N, C-alpha and C positions, 0 to 999 in steps of 0.2 A: 504494499499500499504507498501512498504518496507520501501520507502526511500521516502524523501520530492520530490513530483514532478519535482519539479526546477531541480533537479541533476541527475533524470534517465538519460536526454539525455547526459549528460557530463561523467556519469559512463559507459554509455553503451558503450563509443568507449576509456574509460581509467581503464580498467580492475585492473590495478596494483594501480592506487587510491583507487578505491574500497575495493582492497583485505586489503589496508591497514589502509583506514579510516573505514570502516563497518565491516570487519571480525575480522581486527585487527592483522593481521600477517603481519612479514615482506621478502615478498620475496627477495631470493637471485638473484644476475645478471643472472644467466640463466633462473630462474623461471620467470623471468621479462620479458625477451626474447619470451618466452612462450606464456604469456598470452598475450603479445602484438601482437605477430604473430596470433592467436587465432582472436583479433578484426580486424587486419589489412586483411587477408585472408582468403577465401572459405576454402582452406585445409593444415592444418599443421600436418608434420607427424616429430618425435622427436626419434632418436635413442641415448642411454645413456647406460653409467655403471650402475653398483648397488647402491642403497642408495643415488639416485642426489635429493630426494624429488619429484619425478613426481608424485605419489598417492598424495601429498598433490596441486598440482596445479593444477590436474585434478578435485579435491573437491572444489577449490575455484573456478574454470569455473564453476562449475554445482551450485555452489551458487549464482555467478556473473550472468550467462543467467538467472537463475530464476528470479533474481530480478530484472533485467533491461531491459526486454522484454517482450510484453504482450501476453500473452498465450503459451508460449513456449512449446516445447517437447525436454527432453534432451533423449535419450536411448544410455546408459551404458552400456557395454559388456566386456567381458575376458575369456580367455579361461578355467578357473576354477571358481567352486564356490567360494572357499578361495580366489581366488585375488580381485574375483568381491565384496562379501560381507564381508568377513572379515577383509580385508584389504581397497580397494576406498570407501566403503559404510560405512564402521565405521569411516573413514576419513572425511567423507560428516558430519556425525553425531557429531564429535568431533567439528568443523568449526562451526557448527550451535550451539552450545553451548557457542561458545565466546562471543555473543552479543544478550541480551536477546528479543532484536526488532526482530532478526534472527529466533530465535528458537520459537517464539511466530506466528510468520506469515509463516514462511515454514515447513511442519509439516513431522518429518523423521518416514517412516514404514520401515521393513526390506528389502520390494522389491521398495518402493517407495517413492521419495521425493515431496511433492505438495502444490502448494499456499493453505492456509486455504482458504475452502468456494470453491474451484473450482478443486478437485482431478482427473478430468477426462478430464479438458483440459489444465491446465498448471500444469507441471509436469517434475521431472527427473523418468527413470525407471530405474533397472537392471535386464538384462537380460544374460545370460550364452551364450557364443557362441557355442552350441551343434548343432543346428539345422539351416538349412538355412534360417528361416523364423524369426528367432531370432532379427532382424533390419527391417523387414516389416512393412508397415502400419503406418507411423509415419506422418501423411501429418500437415502440420501447417506452418505460415508463417516464423517463428523462429524456426527451430530445429540446435541442436549441437550433433553431434555425439561424440561421447567418446568411443575411443578403446583403452583400457589397454591391455601390454604384446602381441600387436600388432603381431609379428612373429609368435606368437602359433595359431592365429585366421584363420581360413580354409577360402581361396578364394571365396567359395560361400556364406559365411558370406556376403562380402563386396559388393557382387553385388547389391543387393537393396541401398547400402549407395549413389553408384552411378548415380542411376535415381533420387534421392531425391534429392543430390545436386546441381542439376537445378535450382531448388528455390532459390533466390534470398537471402532469409536471412539465409540460412542453411549453417553450420558450420562443419568441422570433423577435431577432434584431435588427432591423433593416436600417443602412446607412446610406446616404450619396449626395453627390450634387444635385439640386432639386432643376434637373434642366427640361422637364416636361410639364406641361399643365395639365396631362391628362393621365389616366392610369392606376395601377393598385397604391403607387407610392406617393402620388400626389393626392389621392383621396383619403389615403391614413393622416393627412394635415389638414383635408377641409370637412369632405361632407362625413365621412367614416371617422372623425377626429375622436369621437369620445368612446370608442373602441381602444385606443392606442394610450398609452405614454408618449407624447410627443415633444422631441427637443429640437432646438433652433442653434446652430453655434455659427457665429457671427467672425470671420476671421479678422474682424479688426478688433475683437475681443480675445484672442489667444495669444498667449504669447508663443506658441510654437508657429507664427504665420511670421515670415520673414517681410521686416514693412516695407522693403525693397519693390518685392513682388507687389503689393498692394497699390504701392507710388506708379511701379509700371504699367497696372491694367486702369488705374485712373489716368495717367499720360495718353496711353493708346486708344480707350473709349470712353471713358468720362464714368462718374459717379453714376449718372441716370441710365447707363448702357445696361443691355441685358447680360452683358458680357460682366460685367461689374458685380450684379447681382446674385448670378449664380456663381462667380468663379469666387468672390470675395465673402458678399453679404450673407450668401446661404439663402436665397430668397428664388422664389418660381420667379421665371420669366413672365413677364406680361403677355397679353394676349396678343398682342399687335406687334409684330419683328420690327426691328433698327432698320434704319438706312446704313449700309455700311460704310458709305464716304459720306461724310455732311457735305452738302452743297457749298458751304463758305470756305473749306479749304481746297475746293477743285475752283470756285473763282477767284481765290486771292493768288494760287499758282498760275492764274491765267492771264495775270495783271501785269501791266507794264513791260518794258523792254527786257526780251533776254537778258543774261549775262553774259559778257564778251568770252570766249575761248582762247586762248591766243595759239593752243596747240591739240589740237583734239586726238586724244590717245584711241577711243573706241569708238565705234557706231554700232547701235542694234535697232536691228528693224525686225517690228514684230507683225508678220502675214496672217488676219485673221482672213478665212477664203469663206465667202456666202455659201450655203447651205442648202437655203431656197430661193425661191422668186425674189420675195420682198424684199429679204436681207442683203447687204452690202460688203463687199470683200474689200480690205482695208492694209496698207502698209503704214505702219506707222515708226518712224525714225526716231532716234533719240540719240544724242550725243554724248559722251562721258555718263550717260545715266543720269544727267543733270538736264539736258534741254532739247525738249521734245521741238522737231519742226515740223512743217505741214503734212500732214498724215494726207496720203493719196486713197481718194473713195473711187471705187468702182463698181457701176449696178451693174453686175453680172458674175457669174460663177465658170465663165471659161477658163478653165486649169491653165492650158498654154498660154491662154494671151495673159494672165496674170502673173504666171511664170517669167514671159518676156519682158513686163512692167517691173517685176523685181530685177531682172539681170540689169535692165537699165538703171535703173535706182543702185544699184551695187555697184556696178562700173560710175555713177555719177559721184558719189561718196568716195570711193577711191581717187577720184581725180581731185574732188573738193578738200578732201583731209588725208594725205598720202601717208602720213605717221600713222593712221588710225588701223588698227583690226577690225573688221566687219562681222557682226556674229547676226546670220539672219536664220529668226526663229517663228516656225510655222507651226501653226494649229493641224495634227494631223489628223484629228477626228472626222471622218467625213471627206469631203472632197481635197482637204488641204493636202491628203497624201499623195495627189497626183502633182500638185505644186514642188511638194517636198521632193519628188524623185527625179521632176525635172531637174532643178535647181542642183541638186546631187550630182545628177549627171552629168551636168554642163561645170560642176566646179572648177576642174582642171583647165578647162577652156577658159572660163573665166580668170583665172589665176594667171594665165598665158597672157592672155589679151592685156591685161592691167600691166604686167611685169614688160612687155613688148613699148606698149605706151610710154612706161617711166624711161625703158631704155633709150627710146630715141629723145626724150624732153632730157635727159642728164648725159646725150652721146658726149658734152664738150669736156664733161669734169673726170678728174682720174676715179678710179674704179674706187677708193677707201675713202673719197671726199667726204666728210660730215654731213653735208648739203643733201647728200642721195638718201630715200626714206628705206627703210627696213626692208625686206621681202614682203610682199602683200601678204597677210593671215585672212584669210576668207573660214568663216564656219557654217556650216549649213547644220543647223538643229532642229529634229525633232521635237517635238510638245505636244501633251495629251492634255486636256481642260479635265478629263477624267479620270487623271493619273492619280499617284501617291499620293498623300497628304504628309503632315507634318508641321512643324516650326519653321519660322523664315530664319531663324537664328538661333544659335545654341542656348544665348542667354533669355530667349522670347518664353513667356509665360504661357501662351496663348498658342495652342494647336488647330490647326486647321484639316476637316474632313480628308478634303482632295486636291489636286494640286489647283484647280478655278480659284480656291480658297489663299493658296500662297501665291499664285498669280497679283491676285486681284489686292490679298494684302501686301505685296511688295509697290504696288501702287498707292495705297493706302499709308503705308508707314512713309514713303517718301514724299506724299502730301503732308501728313502730319509734321513732319519733321522739318518742311520747306526746304525740300534738298532738290528739287526737280518744278522747272518751269515749262508749265504747257502752252502749247499752241493754242490761241484761243480760237475756240468754238462753242457755241452754245449749243450744240446737239453734243458733244463730247462732254461736256459740261453733265447737262442732262443724263449722258447715260451711266458718268459713274457715280450721280447722284441717288438716283431710282433705284439702284438692285437693294434689296432688302437683304438681311440675315438672320439667323438664329442659332442659339447653343443648344446642337442635339442630345441626344439620350447618353451619348458619350462623354459628353463636355466639352464635344470640340463645335467648331464655329463652322456650320454650313451654310454656303451661299444660296439666294432661291435661283430654282431652275427658270432656264429661259423660257421654259412651256409657261410657268407660274407668271412671268411676268408678261407674256403676251396675252394671259387668260385679263392683266389689269389694264391692258391697253395699251402695253409698250412696245414697242421695237426690239428686235434684238441689237444688246450693247457691243456692233459689231467695232466701233472706233474706242472703244474704252478694253473692248479683249485684246486688241492689236497692241494698244499702248501696254497692257499688262503682260502680254507677249515680250514686248520689247525689254520689260523690267527685270524678268524673269529668270535666273540663273537655274535652271534644273540639274540637280545633284545627279551626281553617277547612280543610275538605276538599273533596271533592267529595259527602259526604253531611251534615258538620255546619252548624251555625250559629254566625257569627261573635256573641258578645254580649261 
């Protein structure tokens, strides 16, 4: 037995003391409230901001329940394997190592933690919430269901839990960022609130949340945004989504004269290819990721003609900015792949033509004269708006669901920081400021789909997409190029 039998009855009702005495951790006031709620109430639901230590308190609850109940079963679930195994399950392993008696008696494996000698009767198990039967079949006098990132768990996963909670010794702990305004977790804090012990942890009130994280979110999105509500304040998002890029940012970046550039080192050209008859194909050039020049808009989707226009633009910018590398980034979802293939096919031919033109213009100079520009660097980059998501930078606290968010996020950051001057165009300003976003069930930012925009009476944001492509630097992946 893990603990002196005389102490088990005490610790069974006092999880905070168990955590401090046996696990040797120091819960903060919010974590103490959560632990005490699990001991006192059948169902506990916790909505919180990011980084308040919920994975730690969930792992303590697992170890406490395994150690103070005979033959318990603890099903643990989360929307993704990463959240379940790499975070929650790893946290359990860490705290078991804190006390040799714990690690000797409770055996940790990748999917199960069990009492030595009782692997089939006395255990906690990790099950991803991908199938309706994930939490079915756990029958025991003492059951504790732990549901992490509960907003992202489908309602049908919860159904077997409700039946099992009719048993007197059964408990439920749900924790998560409140990302959705529908579903089981949302209802536990609203219409079904009377059935739960509900707790709310605002990240601003937690000693575990880095103030720099809070300040970064405020600077990036504002305190009135859903990102702040969900990721910091631990509040559910509003019913209406936010505009991803404030109009005043786009307007301010479009005002006045563009800053002068003595020597351009890089030209990025984003090409968004029209998919449908009422859409436009756009070439959007940006100098040194800082100055957008006049976009070229074509009201057709003839890929060969558009490829020809791109070749003309490449040669024109190679002539105007001889020291610049040129990166052409093409949306290859749909017809754009034809433009990409054609430009990629012509790449060496374009380079040769530019080099021959330069050789002719500098023929009177010595070969190593410093006035001669370097060899022409041309990159043709395949991009996908539906590609892999992530963060814009390593220290970015906000994660995007897919590459659409990353591309538009790069535009948003440039506008927010004032590092780009836009070519003045009312249509472009409208497109940039009319796309909405939401925080999805995984806590990631997801931009409004074009189909939804069209249902609101808006046109496809072709100019904005082309600008986003120009500012996007895809990471090395299964579809991108390293440059």
